VEXLO-685653 format. One record per residue (C-alpha): residue in three letters; x, y, z. Coordinates in pm, 1 decimal. Example, Ala and Ser with C-alpha at 12.3 -4.5 7.8 and 13.67 -1.06 7.14 Angstrom:
! VEXLO-685653
SITE  aa        x        y        z
SITE ALA   1230.0   -450.0    780.0
SITE SER   1367.0   -106.0    714.0
! end
This chain:
! VEXLO-685653
SITE  aa        x        y        z
SITE ASP  -6511.7   -571.6   4937.0
SITE GLU  -6611.2   -702.3   4593.5
SITE ASN  -6569.4   -355.6   4439.7
SITE LYS  -6199.4   -331.0   4525.9
SITE GLY  -5977.7   -270.2   4233.1
SITE PHE  -5610.0   -334.6   4176.4
SITE GLY  -5517.6      6.1   4320.9
SITE ASP  -5710.6    -62.4   4640.4
SITE LEU  -5547.8   -402.6   4684.6
SITE LEU  -5203.2   -256.7   4614.8
SITE ASN  -5267.1     24.2   4864.3
SITE GLU  -5367.1   -226.6   5134.9
SITE LYS  -5055.2   -434.6   5073.8
SITE LEU  -4834.3   -125.6   5089.3
SITE ARG  -4994.5    -30.0   5422.6
SITE ASP  -4927.3   -382.3   5548.3
SITE TYR  -4559.9   -333.8   5466.4
SITE THR  -4510.5     29.0   5565.2
SITE GLY  -4754.6     76.8   5855.5
SITE VAL  -4652.2    112.6   6219.6
SITE GLN  -4694.4   -262.3   6273.0
SITE GLY  -4597.3   -346.0   5915.5
SITE LEU  -4332.4   -582.4   5789.9
SITE ILE  -4077.0   -308.6   5717.8
SITE SER  -4118.9   -152.0   6060.7
SITE THR  -4087.6   -490.8   6229.0
SITE LYS  -3773.3   -579.4   6031.8
SITE LYS  -3625.4   -237.3   6108.5
SITE GLU  -3687.4   -285.6   6481.4
SITE GLU  -3533.9   -634.5   6469.5
SITE ALA  -3226.4   -499.9   6289.2
SITE GLN  -3190.8   -216.2   6540.9
SITE ALA  -3217.3   -459.8   6832.0
SITE ARG  -2944.8   -673.0   6672.2
SITE ILE  -2725.9   -364.5   6621.6
SITE ASP  -2780.3   -266.3   6986.9
SITE ARG  -2678.6   -614.7   7107.3
SITE ILE  -2365.8   -611.0   6889.9
SITE THR  -2274.7   -261.0   7010.7
SITE ILE  -2304.0   -373.8   7374.3
SITE GLN  -2094.1   -682.4   7297.3
SITE ILE  -1825.3   -469.4   7130.1
SITE THR  -1817.7   -234.8   7430.7
SITE ASP  -1791.7   -526.1   7674.9
SITE ASP  -1520.4   -697.6   7468.5
SITE THR  -1324.1   -373.1   7435.8
SITE THR  -1338.9   -318.9   7812.2
SITE ARG  -1225.6   -676.2   7874.6
SITE LEU   -937.5   -643.8   7626.1
SITE ASP   -830.6   -308.6   7774.0
SITE LYS   -813.5   -467.3   8119.4
SITE ARG   -614.9   -760.4   7980.4
SITE TYR   -375.3   -520.7   7806.2
SITE ASP   -322.4   -329.2   8131.4
SITE ILE   -246.2   -653.0   8318.4
SITE MET     -2.3   -768.9   8049.9
SITE ALA    170.0   -427.4   8034.9
SITE LYS    217.2   -435.0   8413.3
SITE GLN    353.7   -791.7   8395.9
SITE PHE    594.3   -690.9   8119.1
SITE ILE    725.4   -399.7   8324.8
SITE GLU    773.6   -630.1   8623.7
SITE LEU    953.0   -886.0   8405.3
SITE ASP   1175.1   -617.2   8254.3
SITE THR   1264.1   -488.6   8602.2
SITE TYR   1342.1   -842.5   8719.5
SITE MET   1560.3   -909.7   8413.5
SITE ARG   1758.5   -589.6   8475.3
SITE LYS   1818.5   -695.3   8837.0
SITE MET   1934.3  -1039.6   8725.7
SITE THR   2167.4   -889.5   8466.7
SITE SER   2309.9   -655.4   8727.0
SITE GLN   2365.3   -942.9   8969.5
SITE SER   2521.0  -1153.7   8696.2
SITE ASP   2760.6   -872.2   8606.3
SITE PHE   2850.8   -826.8   8972.7
SITE LEU   2918.1  -1199.1   9020.8
SITE LYS   3128.4  -1217.9   8705.1
SITE GLN   3332.2   -927.3   8830.7
SITE MET   3378.4  -1088.7   9171.3
SITE PHE   3508.0  -1414.6   9027.7
SITE GLU   3735.7  -1270.8   8760.4
SITE PRO   4098.8  -1349.6   8819.6
SITE GLU   4294.6  -1062.9   8973.4
SITE THR   4504.4  -1029.6   8658.2
SITE LYS   4204.8   -928.7   8450.3
SITE LYS   4097.4   -654.3   8696.3
! end
């Protein structure tokens, strides 16, 4: 070990960083795990928002239908109570 030169020490350090269990590999795996978690979260959030959109679209259609019925009834009642001279 006493005969190691600068090149040997540098080579060992590079192996520590680039080896299978090295720092770079570990950081890469951590980053990939984080990306995987974020991707799953995005998928789950998108699914949840799509469901919410579907519910709101259905509620809007129901509200629109109800408003049309109310307008129709209002028009009918106005017509019923108009004085005969306006008819």
